[in-house]
Structures are given as C-alpha cells and as structure tokens.
C-alpha positions as CSV (number, residue, x, y, z in Angstrom):
1,M,45.7,-103.8,-37.6
2,K,48.8,-105.5,-36.1
3,Y,49.7,-108.3,-38.5
4,I,51.6,-111.4,-37.5
5,H,54.3,-112.1,-40.1
6,A,57.6,-113.9,-40.5
7,G,59.4,-111.1,-38.8
8,N,57.6,-111.0,-35.5
9,A,56.2,-114.5,-35.2
10,P,59.6,-116.0,-34.3
11,L,60.0,-113.4,-31.6
12,V,56.8,-114.5,-30.0
13,V,57.8,-118.1,-30.2
14,D,61.3,-117.4,-28.7
15,I,59.7,-115.5,-25.8
16,A,57.1,-118.2,-25.2
17,N,59.8,-120.9,-25.2
18,K,61.5,-119.1,-22.3
19,A,58.4,-119.9,-20.1
20,R,58.6,-122.9,-17.9
21,G,54.9,-123.7,-18.4
22,D,52.4,-123.4,-21.2
23,V,51.7,-120.2,-23.1
24,Y,48.6,-119.9,-25.2
25,L,47.2,-117.2,-27.5
26,H,43.5,-116.8,-27.8
27,K,41.7,-115.0,-30.6
28,D,37.9,-115.3,-30.9
29,K,37.2,-119.1,-30.6
30,V,40.8,-120.1,-31.6
31,T,43.5,-121.1,-29.2
32,V,47.0,-121.8,-30.3
33,D,50.2,-122.8,-28.5
34,A,52.5,-119.7,-28.5
35,K,55.5,-122.1,-28.7
36,S,54.4,-123.2,-32.2
37,I,55.4,-121.0,-35.1
38,L,52.6,-122.4,-37.2
39,G,50.1,-121.8,-34.4
40,V,51.2,-118.2,-34.1
41,M,51.3,-117.5,-37.8
42,S,47.7,-119.0,-38.1
43,L,46.3,-116.0,-36.2
44,V,47.1,-113.6,-39.0
45,S,46.8,-110.5,-36.8
46,F,47.4,-109.7,-33.2
47,D,44.2,-107.6,-32.9
48,G,42.0,-109.1,-30.2
49,V,44.5,-111.7,-29.1
50,S,44.9,-112.5,-25.4
51,V,47.9,-114.2,-23.8
52,E,47.4,-117.0,-21.3
53,T,50.3,-118.0,-19.1
54,E,51.2,-118.1,-15.4
55,E,54.2,-116.0,-16.0
56,Q,53.3,-112.3,-16.3
57,E,56.7,-111.2,-17.6
58,I,56.3,-113.6,-20.5
59,A,52.8,-112.3,-21.3
60,K,54.1,-108.7,-21.1
61,A,57.0,-109.4,-23.4
62,I,54.7,-111.0,-26.0
63,V,52.4,-108.1,-26.0
64,E,55.3,-105.6,-26.4
65,V,56.3,-107.3,-29.7
66,F,53.1,-105.9,-31.2
67,E,53.0,-102.4,-29.6
C-alpha cells in the first residue's frame, strides 16, 4: 500500500498548484481537490487513486510521487 503522509502530500499539492486548471483525485466514491493539503491527506493511501486534469504532465508528475 502506498500511504499518503506529511512527506509526500505537500509534493502532490505543489505539483497540482502548477496546473492552470483544476486537479482532482478520485478514490472510490471520494473526490478531493489535489490543491488542498487536507483533501490529499484525507485519502490516506494512493492505492486506487485516479488523477483528473486536462494537463497530462501534471497527472504524470503526481503519479510519479507514489511510484
């Protein structure tokens, strides 16, 4: 399991904030704003998370944080 913690959550938020548009993380029935540290931390783990954004490089960078 790839846990989201205080070390990698800010990285996700920093990457998401570089996007011009919205960036969302989806896990099960939960959707959070990737630009929100509280939203990202609320997911607990990155397993099963999908990234929604119009900017493919942003999505790729977020996924790489957890690889």
